[in-house]
PASEBA-1860 file (N, C-alpha, C; in nm, 3 decimals):
! residues 233
1> MAAAIVII> 0.103/-0.084/-0.063/-0.020/0.023/0.012/0.056/0.114/-0.067 ~ 0.189/0.122/0.104/0.270/0.250/0.101/0.382/0.294/-0.027 ~ 0.356/0.152/-0.069/0.472/0.116/-0.136/0.386/0.228/-0.330 ~ 0.288/0.198/-0.343/0.146/0.245/-0.448/0.130/0.417/-0.473 ~ 0.098/0.391/-0.290/0.104/0.553/-0.225/0.273/0.622/-0.348 ~ 0.320/0.570/-0.268/0.473/0.630/-0.324/0.478/0.718/-0.477 ~ 0.478/0.564/-0.527/0.423/0.486/-0.720/0.338/0.688/-0.716 ~ 0.202/0.659/-0.642/0.099/0.796/-0.728/0.163/0.946/-0.751
9> IIILLVLV> 0.270/0.957/-0.619/0.330/1.100/-0.589/0.445/1.051/-0.694 ~ 0.422/1.006/-0.742/0.606/1.075/-0.864/0.559/1.034/-0.995 ~ 0.432/0.990/-1.010/0.320/1.001/-1.144/0.270/1.142/-1.085 ~ 0.231/1.174/-1.008/0.243/1.320/-1.009/0.324/1.414/-1.005 ~ 0.426/1.421/-0.972/0.468/1.549/-0.938/0.565/1.499/-1.095 ~ 0.584/1.392/-1.165/0.628/1.367/-1.315/0.569/1.474/-1.412 ~ 0.399/1.413/-1.362/0.266/1.510/-1.436/0.316/1.635/-1.421 ~ 0.352/1.697/-1.301/0.325/1.809/-1.277/0.467/1.901/-1.301
17> LAVYMGML> 0.555/1.872/-1.265/0.715/1.921/-1.405/0.691/1.868/-1.535 ~ 0.646/1.808/-1.581/0.656/1.822/-1.676/0.501/1.926/-1.789 ~ 0.415/1.969/-1.724/0.314/2.068/-1.753/0.382/2.224/-1.707 ~ 0.470/2.218/-1.584/0.606/2.356/-1.584/0.644/2.346/-1.724 ~ 0.727/2.271/-1.735/0.823/2.270/-1.860/0.713/2.256/-2.013 ~ 0.604/2.282/-2.008/0.480/2.320/-2.088/0.656/2.137/-2.215 ~ 0.580/2.045/-2.193/0.586/1.941/-2.220/0.475/1.849/-2.292 ~ 0.339/1.908/-2.242/0.236/1.812/-2.259/0.203/1.956/-2.309
25> DRLHILPR> 0.221/1.956/-2.477/0.108/2.066/-2.518/0.025/2.013/-2.610 ~ -0.070/1.912/-2.582/-0.147/1.884/-2.636/-0.295/1.997/-2.470 ~ -0.240/1.983/-2.424/-0.244/2.050/-2.298/-0.293/2.220/-2.289 ~ -0.419/2.216/-2.414/-0.413/2.401/-2.460/-0.544/2.458/-2.376 ~ -0.453/2.592/-2.323/-0.594/2.684/-2.235/-0.621/2.720/-2.340 ~ -0.732/2.772/-2.402/-0.751/2.907/-2.528/-0.784/2.995/-2.430 ~ -0.785/3.187/-2.467/-0.815/3.288/-2.400/-0.957/3.271/-2.428 ~ -1.050/3.318/-2.413/-1.161/3.459/-2.377/-1.189/3.541/-2.404
33> PRPGQIRV> -1.198/3.590/-2.553/-1.197/3.737/-2.520/-1.251/3.773/-2.524 ~ -1.291/3.924/-2.439/-1.448/3.979/-2.453/-1.415/4.019/-2.515 ~ -1.527/4.145/-2.530/-1.577/4.236/-2.635/-1.452/4.356/-2.665 ~ -1.497/4.424/-2.747/-1.349/4.491/-2.797/-1.218/4.527/-2.781 ~ -1.164/4.398/-2.706/-1.053/4.347/-2.696/-0.959/4.285/-2.900 ~ -0.860/4.300/-2.882/-0.789/4.249/-3.018/-0.681/4.179/-3.026 ~ -0.741/4.049/-3.131/-0.756/3.918/-3.091/-0.599/3.909/-3.212 ~ -0.584/3.857/-3.084/-0.395/3.780/-3.168/-0.373/3.676/-3.155
41> ACVGDSIT> -0.372/3.573/-3.267/-0.313/3.441/-3.282/-0.164/3.366/-3.281 ~ -0.135/3.326/-3.182/0.034/3.285/-3.265/0.027/3.174/-3.284 ~ 0.067/3.160/-3.413/-0.007/2.996/-3.492/0.167/2.965/-3.476 ~ 0.190/2.895/-3.461/0.352/2.783/-3.471/0.407/2.658/-3.406 ~ 0.461/2.603/-3.368/0.521/2.485/-3.372/0.597/2.487/-3.170 ~ 0.680/2.401/-3.133/0.709/2.378/-3.001/0.794/2.521/-2.989 ~ 0.829/2.556/-3.005/0.880/2.735/-3.004/0.779/2.838/-2.957 ~ 0.663/2.802/-3.062/0.547/2.935/-3.037/0.544/2.838/-2.871
49> YGFFVRGQ> 0.456/2.701/-2.874/0.375/2.667/-2.791/0.489/2.716/-2.595 ~ 0.569/2.701/-2.598/0.720/2.699/-2.504/0.707/2.588/-2.476 ~ 0.750/2.462/-2.520/0.796/2.359/-2.499/0.963/2.371/-2.442 ~ 0.969/2.352/-2.283/1.119/2.318/-2.260/1.067/2.473/-2.171 ~ 0.991/2.568/-2.177/1.048/2.686/-2.073/0.947/2.678/-1.980 ~ 1.041/2.714/-1.888/1.053/2.700/-1.714/0.861/2.804/-1.694 ~ 0.792/2.742/-1.656/0.652/2.805/-1.601/0.595/2.824/-1.742 ~ 0.557/2.701/-1.791/0.566/2.777/-1.980/0.418/2.833/-2.038
57> LWNSYPSV> 0.307/2.829/-1.916/0.194/2.879/-1.857/0.245/3.052/-1.867 ~ 0.314/3.080/-1.795/0.385/3.199/-1.738/0.413/3.328/-1.798 ~ 0.526/3.198/-1.876/0.640/3.245/-1.994/0.712/3.184/-2.102 ~ 0.614/3.153/-2.177/0.601/3.149/-2.270/0.599/3.236/-2.407 ~ 0.622/3.267/-2.527/0.627/3.429/-2.590/0.519/3.533/-2.657 ~ 0.414/3.403/-2.581/0.249/3.463/-2.634/0.221/3.489/-2.526 ~ 0.220/3.443/-2.378/0.192/3.486/-2.233/0.298/3.602/-2.245 ~ 0.427/3.624/-2.238/0.485/3.716/-2.266/0.444/3.885/-2.364
65> LQKLLGEG> 0.389/3.785/-2.452/0.373/3.895/-2.534/0.182/3.948/-2.469 ~ 0.102/3.903/-2.400/-0.063/3.933/-2.386/0.035/4.051/-2.312 ~ 0.169/4.065/-2.166/0.182/4.096/-2.076/0.171/4.218/-2.190 ~ 0.285/4.236/-2.289/0.329/4.359/-2.327/0.209/4.444/-2.377 ~ 0.122/4.361/-2.391/0.040/4.425/-2.515/-0.095/4.498/-2.421 ~ -0.073/4.391/-2.290/-0.177/4.460/-2.187/-0.321/4.432/-2.252 ~ -0.451/4.451/-2.177/-0.569/4.444/-2.087/-0.652/4.495/-2.277 ~ -0.625/4.554/-2.353/-0.678/4.570/-2.525/-0.649/4.408/-2.555
73> YCVGNFGF> -0.576/4.373/-2.584/-0.549/4.274/-2.658/-0.565/4.119/-2.568 ~ -0.594/4.006/-2.656/-0.617/3.896/-2.630/-0.572/3.755/-2.711 ~ -0.405/3.735/-2.658/-0.392/3.667/-2.715/-0.349/3.492/-2.715 ~ -0.382/3.384/-2.781/-0.447/3.328/-2.826/-0.261/3.232/-2.818 ~ -0.204/3.119/-2.771/-0.146/2.968/-2.778/-0.170/2.901/-2.822 ~ -0.166/2.905/-3.023/-0.232/2.814/-3.090/-0.087/2.737/-3.139 ~ 0.033/2.722/-3.040/0.224/2.695/-3.105/0.144/2.506/-3.102 ~ 0.168/2.409/-3.165/0.137/2.222/-3.154/0.395/2.249/-3.187
81> SNRTASTD> 0.359/2.085/-3.105/0.551/2.116/-3.107/0.549/1.986/-3.235 ~ 0.642/1.957/-3.284/0.691/1.883/-3.419/0.554/1.935/-3.545 ~ 0.509/1.989/-3.538/0.427/2.046/-3.634/0.493/2.100/-3.749 ~ 0.460/2.095/-3.888/0.540/2.166/-4.025/0.435/2.280/-4.120 ~ 0.528/2.305/-4.179/0.406/2.396/-4.243/0.399/2.412/-4.340 ~ 0.481/2.282/-4.475/0.418/2.236/-4.549/0.370/2.093/-4.518 ~ 0.240/2.099/-4.619/0.115/1.995/-4.575/0.191/1.832/-4.594 ~ 0.309/1.818/-4.657/0.332/1.687/-4.742/0.455/1.655/-4.570
89> GDYPYTTE> 0.442/1.741/-4.496/0.542/1.665/-4.354/0.511/1.579/-4.338 ~ 0.578/1.535/-4.192/0.492/1.443/-4.142/0.394/1.469/-4.077 ~ 0.369/1.621/-3.959/0.292/1.620/-3.916/0.267/1.786/-3.946 ~ 0.110/1.815/-4.073/0.110/1.896/-4.103/0.019/1.947/-4.019 ~ 0.063/2.079/-4.029/-0.024/2.226/-3.822/-0.187/2.192/-3.901 ~ -0.204/2.234/-4.065/-0.325/2.287/-4.109/-0.443/2.130/-4.075 ~ -0.341/1.975/-4.060/-0.459/1.899/-4.012/-0.526/1.849/-3.891 ~ -0.384/1.952/-3.831/-0.485/1.973/-3.649/-0.583/2.067/-3.614
97> RLYKKSLE> -0.662/1.987/-3.505/-0.807/2.074/-3.458/-0.729/2.189/-3.423 ~ -0.670/2.278/-3.355/-0.639/2.408/-3.312/-0.575/2.425/-3.405 ~ -0.561/2.421/-3.550/-0.541/2.497/-3.700/-0.669/2.566/-3.686 ~ -0.868/2.452/-3.734/-0.949/2.476/-3.685/-0.978/2.558/-3.541 ~ -0.925/2.596/-3.380/-0.958/2.633/-3.363/-0.943/2.825/-3.413 ~ -0.709/2.766/-3.460/-0.748/2.924/-3.457/-0.799/3.003/-3.540 ~ -0.841/2.967/-3.670/-0.918/3.025/-3.766/-1.076/3.059/-3.679 ~ -1.125/2.946/-3.609/-1.250/3.023/-3.494/-1.224/3.127/-3.446
105> FQPDIVLI> -1.088/3.131/-3.389/-1.079/3.296/-3.284/-1.152/3.386/-3.350 ~ -1.118/3.384/-3.502/-1.184/3.513/-3.543/-1.072/3.627/-3.593 ~ -0.930/3.621/-3.503/-0.808/3.677/-3.523/-0.777/3.800/-3.592 ~ -0.788/3.877/-3.518/-0.725/4.037/-3.605/-0.568/4.060/-3.608 ~ -0.471/3.950/-3.592/-0.372/3.990/-3.575/-0.309/3.815/-3.543 ~ -0.295/3.806/-3.702/-0.212/3.633/-3.725/-0.130/3.678/-3.740 ~ 0.020/3.542/-3.606/0.133/3.519/-3.640/0.217/3.443/-3.647 ~ 0.211/3.402/-3.782/0.329/3.234/-3.760/0.460/3.223/-3.815
113> MLGSNDSK> 0.480/3.187/-3.710/0.639/3.121/-3.753/0.648/2.934/-3.739 ~ 0.677/2.905/-3.873/0.669/2.727/-3.870/0.823/2.741/-4.003 ~ 0.868/2.623/-3.957/0.951/2.601/-4.061/1.086/2.504/-3.913 ~ 1.132/2.525/-3.855/1.200/2.464/-3.753/1.217/2.371/-3.819 ~ 1.070/2.305/-3.807/1.032/2.173/-3.804/1.023/2.089/-4.014 ~ 1.027/2.199/-4.074/1.017/2.202/-4.229/1.147/2.169/-4.253 ~ 1.294/2.212/-4.183/1.380/2.121/-4.189/1.431/2.009/-4.258 ~ 1.376/1.939/-4.133/1.394/1.820/-4.098/1.435/1.686/-4.216
121> PNNWNGES> 1.516/1.678/-4.183/1.622/1.570/-4.426/1.409/1.524/-4.397 ~ 1.357/1.424/-4.311/1.243/1.393/-4.357/1.155/1.450/-4.394 ~ 1.150/1.582/-4.375/1.074/1.711/-4.428/1.107/1.786/-4.551 ~ 1.210/1.814/-4.527/1.253/1.995/-4.679/1.179/1.891/-4.765 ~ 1.131/1.965/-4.806/1.122/2.032/-5.001/1.082/2.197/-4.989 ~ 1.167/2.204/-5.026/1.168/2.381/-5.061/1.051/2.366/-5.156 ~ 1.011/2.345/-5.247/0.826/2.478/-5.309/0.712/2.345/-5.206 ~ 0.731/2.260/-5.172/0.626/2.241/-5.111/0.621/2.312/-4.936
129> YARSMTEL> 0.698/2.343/-4.876/0.684/2.399/-4.770/0.628/2.609/-4.898 ~ 0.700/2.684/-4.965/0.718/2.795/-5.056/0.509/2.752/-5.047 ~ 0.479/2.701/-5.129/0.311/2.674/-5.056/0.229/2.686/-5.022 ~ 0.273/2.579/-4.929/0.186/2.603/-4.830/0.283/2.699/-4.695 ~ 0.298/2.768/-4.670/0.298/2.861/-4.598/0.235/3.002/-4.661 ~ 0.216/2.977/-4.834/0.153/3.062/-4.927/0.024/3.052/-4.863 ~ -0.033/2.900/-4.849/-0.155/2.847/-4.853/-0.224/2.888/-4.719 ~ -0.104/2.875/-4.640/-0.189/2.893/-4.444/-0.175/2.960/-4.430
137> SRSYMALD> -0.140/3.137/-4.543/-0.183/3.293/-4.477/-0.245/3.328/-4.530 ~ -0.287/3.278/-4.684/-0.375/3.338/-4.744/-0.529/3.233/-4.623 ~ -0.513/3.151/-4.573/-0.662/3.113/-4.533/-0.686/3.161/-4.426 ~ -0.565/3.243/-4.305/-0.616/3.344/-4.226/-0.672/3.485/-4.250 ~ -0.621/3.533/-4.423/-0.578/3.632/-4.497/-0.786/3.634/-4.502 ~ -0.774/3.486/-4.512/-0.917/3.515/-4.618/-1.005/3.500/-4.501 ~ -1.000/3.510/-4.360/-1.107/3.509/-4.264/-1.137/3.650/-4.247 ~ -1.348/3.606/-4.213/-1.403/3.768/-4.210/-1.453/3.875/-4.133
145> SRPRVLLM> -1.290/3.836/-4.036/-1.206/3.948/-3.941/-1.103/4.009/-3.975 ~ -1.062/3.954/-4.121/-0.939/4.020/-4.221/-0.838/4.055/-4.132 ~ -0.820/3.949/-4.053/-0.673/4.010/-4.030/-0.556/4.065/-4.066 ~ -0.493/4.203/-4.002/-0.329/4.186/-4.038/-0.291/4.001/-3.991 ~ -0.223/3.929/-4.113/-0.108/3.877/-4.069/0.051/3.884/-4.134 ~ 0.098/3.866/-4.059/0.246/3.837/-3.996/0.318/3.742/-4.037 ~ 0.423/3.745/-4.108/0.552/3.526/-4.134/0.630/3.573/-4.027 ~ 0.726/3.487/-3.925/0.781/3.518/-3.873/0.873/3.462/-3.909
153> TPPSVFHF> 1.007/3.447/-3.906/1.148/3.379/-3.924/1.194/3.274/-3.827 ~ 1.209/3.190/-3.789/1.207/3.090/-3.701/1.344/3.107/-3.685 ~ 1.386/3.078/-3.518/1.517/3.105/-3.477/1.626/3.055/-3.557 ~ 1.726/3.092/-3.502/1.887/2.995/-3.541/1.884/2.861/-3.469 ~ 1.921/2.815/-3.546/1.959/2.754/-3.386/2.127/2.675/-3.368 ~ 2.167/2.608/-3.246/2.294/2.606/-3.204/2.325/2.440/-3.170 ~ 2.425/2.385/-3.176/2.474/2.309/-3.127/2.411/2.252/-2.985 ~ 2.420/2.148/-2.961/2.420/2.067/-2.839/2.429/1.938/-2.796
161> WKKVLWTI> 2.617/1.947/-2.751/2.631/1.827/-2.690/2.726/1.795/-2.894 ~ 2.767/1.938/-2.943/2.870/1.886/-3.024/2.701/1.835/-3.189 ~ 2.611/1.883/-3.178/2.538/1.858/-3.246/2.359/1.893/-3.259 ~ 2.324/1.940/-3.373/2.174/2.021/-3.372/2.057/1.950/-3.311 ~ 2.003/1.882/-3.179/1.861/1.840/-3.165/1.767/1.770/-3.288 ~ 1.662/1.718/-3.289/1.554/1.666/-3.279/1.600/1.660/-3.480 ~ 1.712/1.695/-3.500/1.703/1.659/-3.683/1.710/1.740/-3.762 ~ 1.704/1.847/-3.656/1.660/2.054/-3.732/1.834/2.045/-3.826
169> QGDVLENE> 1.783/2.133/-3.944/1.922/2.054/-4.009/1.928/2.229/-4.059 ~ 2.039/2.328/-3.938/2.080/2.395/-3.937/2.108/2.498/-4.048 ~ 2.212/2.423/-4.151/2.210/2.539/-4.280/2.123/2.527/-4.383 ~ 1.979/2.429/-4.384/1.891/2.405/-4.401/1.780/2.546/-4.389 ~ 1.795/2.577/-4.264/1.667/2.699/-4.173/1.784/2.836/-4.214 ~ 1.883/2.834/-4.209/1.935/2.943/-4.284/1.949/3.009/-4.378 ~ 1.973/2.921/-4.473/1.950/2.878/-4.635/1.843/2.899/-4.708 ~ 1.740/2.816/-4.685/1.651/2.796/-4.741/1.545/2.863/-4.666
177> VVPICRRV> 1.488/2.773/-4.574/1.393/2.835/-4.489/1.366/2.997/-4.492 ~ 1.461/3.007/-4.355/1.413/3.173/-4.398/1.409/3.186/-4.528 ~ 1.478/3.248/-4.650/1.452/3.338/-4.775/1.330/3.316/-4.798 ~ 1.300/3.114/-4.806/1.200/3.108/-4.855/1.061/3.189/-4.815 ~ 1.082/3.225/-4.632/0.925/3.259/-4.571/0.947/3.439/-4.612 ~ 1.090/3.433/-4.558/1.097/3.619/-4.662/1.010/3.622/-4.773 ~ 1.036/3.579/-4.859/1.037/3.594/-4.947/0.837/3.563/-5.064 ~ 0.775/3.454/-4.964/0.633/3.414/-4.893/0.561/3.556/-4.933
185> AEELGLEC> 0.618/3.645/-4.807/0.570/3.777/-4.700/0.544/3.854/-4.831 ~ 0.677/3.852/-4.897/0.669/3.956/-5.001/0.612/3.951/-5.083 ~ 0.556/3.859/-5.088/0.461/3.762/-5.252/0.304/3.787/-5.264 ~ 0.275/3.799/-5.050/0.157/3.852/-5.027/0.124/3.922/-4.984 ~ 0.251/4.021/-5.014/0.257/4.184/-4.896/0.198/4.167/-4.806 ~ 0.246/4.085/-4.694/0.260/4.093/-4.548/0.463/4.113/-4.488 ~ 0.402/4.185/-4.390/0.565/4.210/-4.280/0.614/4.026/-4.261 ~ 0.743/4.098/-4.284/0.797/3.960/-4.225/0.847/4.034/-4.068
193> VDVHGAFL> 0.852/3.962/-4.000/0.937/3.957/-3.823/1.064/3.909/-3.794 ~ 1.228/3.919/-3.802/1.322/3.882/-3.836/1.392/3.791/-3.722 ~ 1.285/3.743/-3.661/1.314/3.648/-3.551/1.485/3.614/-3.552 ~ 1.493/3.534/-3.635/1.601/3.489/-3.618/1.709/3.553/-3.644 ~ 1.742/3.709/-3.726/1.819/3.805/-3.661/1.856/3.825/-3.596 ~ 1.719/3.801/-3.473/1.709/3.829/-3.375/1.776/3.788/-3.243 ~ 1.817/3.674/-3.314/1.889/3.515/-3.227/2.011/3.471/-3.256 ~ 2.068/3.539/-3.387/2.169/3.490/-3.452/2.273/3.566/-3.308
201> GKKELFVD> 2.339/3.421/-3.286/2.472/3.461/-3.193/2.418/3.476/-3.057 ~ 2.325/3.410/-2.969/2.248/3.422/-2.888/2.221/3.271/-2.828 ~ 2.293/3.162/-2.787/2.347/3.062/-2.737/2.264/3.012/-2.684 ~ 2.320/3.101/-2.513/2.245/3.138/-2.422/2.178/3.161/-2.377 ~ 2.040/3.182/-2.503/1.911/3.159/-2.444/1.774/3.024/-2.506 ~ 1.890/2.969/-2.553/1.818/2.816/-2.586/1.840/2.723/-2.422 ~ 1.742/2.626/-2.427/1.733/2.507/-2.353/1.828/2.418/-2.386 ~ 1.827/2.354/-2.530/1.891/2.270/-2.544/1.914/2.303/-2.695
209> GCHPNVSG> 1.956/2.371/-2.694/2.022/2.467/-2.855/1.868/2.568/-3.024 ~ 1.768/2.462/-2.960/1.649/2.492/-3.030/1.546/2.554/-3.008 ~ 1.532/2.540/-2.846/1.393/2.534/-2.861/1.397/2.719/-2.706 ~ 1.352/2.822/-2.737/1.404/2.882/-2.613/1.371/2.815/-2.445 ~ 1.480/2.937/-2.422/1.415/2.939/-2.217/1.312/3.073/-2.236 ~ 1.371/3.088/-2.060/1.267/3.171/-2.050/1.346/3.335/-2.112 ~ 1.491/3.337/-2.140/1.497/3.459/-2.142/1.503/3.428/-2.310 ~ 1.522/3.365/-2.338/1.466/3.376/-2.503/1.326/3.359/-2.536
217> ARLLAETV> 1.204/3.378/-2.478/1.127/3.381/-2.523/1.061/3.496/-2.468 ~ 1.154/3.578/-2.342/1.110/3.713/-2.362/1.140/3.787/-2.495 ~ 1.271/3.765/-2.529/1.330/3.811/-2.679/1.203/3.853/-2.780 ~ 1.183/3.698/-2.807/1.097/3.665/-2.880/0.920/3.749/-2.901 ~ 0.914/3.761/-2.807/0.754/3.830/-2.723/0.801/4.007/-2.773 ~ 0.925/4.027/-2.745/0.946/4.171/-2.767/0.989/4.222/-2.869 ~ 1.092/4.093/-2.952/1.056/4.154/-3.151/0.938/4.167/-3.157 ~ 0.853/4.018/-3.093/0.719/4.074/-3.197/0.622/4.205/-3.161
225> YQAIKETA> 0.608/4.196/-3.041/0.604/4.342/-2.968/0.591/4.467/-2.984 ~ 0.735/4.468/-3.063/0.781/4.632/-3.119/0.737/4.587/-3.352 ~ 0.732/4.499/-3.352/0.642/4.471/-3.445/0.530/4.526/-3.506 ~ 0.445/4.429/-3.426/0.298/4.508/-3.396/0.301/4.657/-3.410 ~ 0.381/4.644/-3.306/0.388/4.806/-3.238/0.373/4.930/-3.368 ~ 0.507/4.843/-3.410/0.532/4.951/-3.567/0.424/4.941/-3.673 ~ 0.367/4.822/-3.649/0.277/4.831/-3.762/0.073/4.909/-3.739 ~ 0.104/4.869/-3.677/0.025/4.993/-3.569/0.038/5.144/-3.554
233> E> 0.111/5.215/-3.586/0.182/5.368/-3.657/0.222/5.373/-3.755
END
């Protein structure tokens, strides 16, 4: 009996730690916008969700962005780990219920940051990435809310224990994903937020070389906040 109680306590502690570190990203607590609030949808993968960010519920980039923007805004975190922009990838974002929820949110501003998982060897296809990013962007542009859509270049990656983790290809990210993301934004007449540039040379802002830590999530939020404010002005 005592052993069973100990096991249950250990399991509960592991679950609490997993939630605290943003490791259960199937659990999404989405906000309920109040009348008059500007709705902001943060669309992306584990970096958007806040995977590995200590105190994810409070310190993920969408959570920090909410604090920076203030009560006049309602920021929703629609990030989901492993998801790709490419519909030919192993886990396309557009096949998820969370994508549909982001559309139903009827956002006024959409922030899209996908590409890190697209760069993996089993996923990478430049034409598919460009086409899928275009289609994804247009799906938000066509909403009744007529949102302002901003594309965000994925942050740079760094070696961790002599290699880049999660099979992300740093050279593909740098030389293909980022330029394509910028090109798609230009072709669609959208703004492109240079998140990639903001993180160059800042390895200390990552937990594992790929996922930002608390300080990294704050820098990400501040970079996006500045873009939103400049756009508004």
